[in-house]
C-alpha positions in Angstrom: -21.7 -2.1 20.4 -21.0 -4.7 22.0 -18.8 -6.4 19.8 -17.0 -3.0 20.4 -16.2 -3.2 23.6 -15.3 -6.8 22.9 -12.6 -6.0 20.7 -11.4 -3.3 22.6 -11.1 -6.4 25.3 -9.1 -8.3 23.7 -6.8 -6.2 21.9 -6.0 -4.2 25.9 -5.2 -8.0 26.6 -3.1 -8.4 23.7 -1.3 -5.3 24.5 -0.9 -6.1 28.5 0.2 -9.8 27.7 2.7 -9.6 24.1 2.8 -6.0 23.6 6.2 -7.5 21.5 4.1 -9.6 19.3 1.7 -6.9 18.8 4.8 -4.5 17.3 5.6 -6.5 15.5 2.0 -7.6 13.6 2.5 -3.7 13.3 5.5 -4.0 11.3 4.8 -7.1 9.4 1.4 -5.3 8.1 2.9 -1.9 7.4 5.3 -3.6 5.3 2.7 -5.7 3.7 1.2 -2.3 2.7 3.5 -0.6 1.8 4.8 -3.5 -1.0 1.3 -3.9 -2.3 1.1 0.1 -2.6 4.1 0.1 -4.7 3.3 -2.6 -6.2 0.1 -1.4 -7.8 2.0 2.1 -8.3 4.1 -0.2 -10.8 1.1 -1.5 -12.5 0.5 1.8 -14.2 3.9 2.0 -16.4 3.1 -1.7 -17.2 -0.8 -0.4 -18.4 0.8 3.6 -20.1 3.3 1.0 -21.7 0.7 -1.4 -23.5 -1.0 1.0 -25.3 1.2 3.0 -26.3 4.9 1.1 -26.4 5.8 5.0 -28.1 5.1 7.1 -24.6 4.1 9.6 -25.8 1.0 10.3 -23.4 2.6 9.2 -20.1 1.4 9.4 -16.9 2.3 11.3 -14.0 3.8 7.6 -12.5 5.3 6.5 -15.3 7.5 9.8 -16.3 8.7 9.3 -12.4 10.1 6.2 -13.0 11.2 6.6 -16.6 13.3 9.3 -15.0 14.7 7.0 -13.0 15.5 4.4 -14.9 17.1 6.3 -17.5 19.0 7.6 -15.5 20.1 3.4 -14.6 21.3 3.9 -18.1 18.2 1.2 -18.9 15.6 2.1 -21.7 12.1 0.9 -20.7 10.7 -2.1 -21.7 8.0 -4.3 -21.5 10.0 -7.1 -19.3 11.0 -4.3 -17.5 8.0 -2.5 -16.1 7.1 -6.2 -15.6 9.4 -6.6 -13.3 9.4 -4.0 -11.3 5.2 -4.6 -10.9 6.8 -8.0 -9.7 
């Protein structure tokens, strides 16, 4: 229980002294989380394409990605899904 109070005390001191830095670090964490989540989401179409290159049985995520890339006149391919994953 005393560790929790120390963490709260450290957070209060950090927020009191450096509110701009705290906000900046928080925003960086949100951006990092968004990038990681989208990277994991883009792994699904790549896996679907490796399992079935004809994409007959696609997941919902793959269907959405394929519909977005078809609007841009691109064809689904291993390299395209690989680039989206990166």
